[in-house]
C-alpha positions as CSV (number, residue, x, y, z in Angstrom):
1,X,0.0,-0.1,0.0
2,X,1.3,3.4,-1.0
3,X,0.9,6.5,1.2
4,X,1.2,10.2,0.5
5,X,3.6,12.2,2.5
6,X,0.7,13.5,4.7
7,X,-0.4,10.0,5.4
8,X,3.1,8.7,6.2
9,X,3.7,11.6,8.5
10,X,0.5,10.8,10.4
11,X,1.5,7.2,10.7
12,X,4.9,8.2,12.0
13,X,3.5,11.0,14.1
14,X,5.8,13.4,12.4
15,X,5.0,16.5,10.4
16,X,5.1,16.4,6.6
17,X,7.9,19.0,6.8
18,X,10.0,16.6,8.9
19,X,9.7,14.0,6.2
20,X,10.6,16.4,3.5
21,X,13.6,17.4,5.4
22,X,14.6,13.8,6.0
23,X,14.4,13.1,2.3
24,X,16.6,16.1,1.5
25,X,19.3,14.9,3.9
26,X,18.9,11.2,3.3
27,X,18.0,10.0,6.7
28,X,14.3,9.2,6.6
29,X,12.4,6.1,5.4
30,X,12.7,4.8,1.9
31,X,10.3,6.6,-0.6
32,X,9.3,6.3,-4.1
33,X,9.1,9.2,-6.6
34,X,6.5,8.4,-9.1
35,X,6.8,9.4,-12.8
36,X,4.5,12.4,-12.0
37,X,6.9,13.6,-9.4
38,X,4.7,12.6,-6.5
39,X,6.3,11.1,-3.4
40,X,4.9,7.9,-2.0
41,X,5.9,5.7,0.9
42,X,5.4,1.9,1.3
43,X,3.7,1.0,4.7
44,X,6.4,-1.7,5.2
45,X,9.2,0.7,4.7
46,X,7.7,3.1,7.2
47,X,7.3,0.3,9.8
48,X,10.9,-1.0,9.1
49,X,12.3,2.5,9.5
50,X,10.4,3.2,12.7
51,X,11.5,0.1,14.3
52,X,15.2,0.7,13.4
53,X,15.0,4.2,14.6
54,X,13.5,3.5,18.1
55,X,15.9,3.9,21.0
56,X,15.1,2.3,24.2
57,X,16.4,4.4,27.3
58,X,18.2,2.5,30.0
59,X,16.3,1.7,33.2
60,X,16.6,4.5,35.7
61,X,18.1,3.8,39.0
62,X,15.3,3.7,41.6
63,X,15.5,6.5,44.1
64,X,14.0,7.1,47.5
65,X,10.8,9.1,47.7
66,X,11.3,12.9,48.5
67,X,11.8,13.4,52.2
68,X,13.6,10.1,52.5
69,X,12.7,7.2,54.8
70,X,11.9,7.4,58.5
71,X,14.8,6.5,60.7
72,X,12.5,5.5,63.5
73,X,12.6,7.3,67.0
74,X,10.0,9.0,68.9
75,X,7.7,11.5,67.2
């Protein structure tokens, strides 16, 4: 299935301008330029690009709640 730039941007939750910029610098998903000059994206190419672009942040070290823990003693 071929998507327009607008449709592809919506699928990737990007702006169409971002996809255009990615095309110009060669870092975005694979696209097709039709003989008419129209740009189209294959759904599978978008999904592959998205999967390869996802960065998983490392687990954060658990911290104590603000105020710290009670050390016991009389109140």
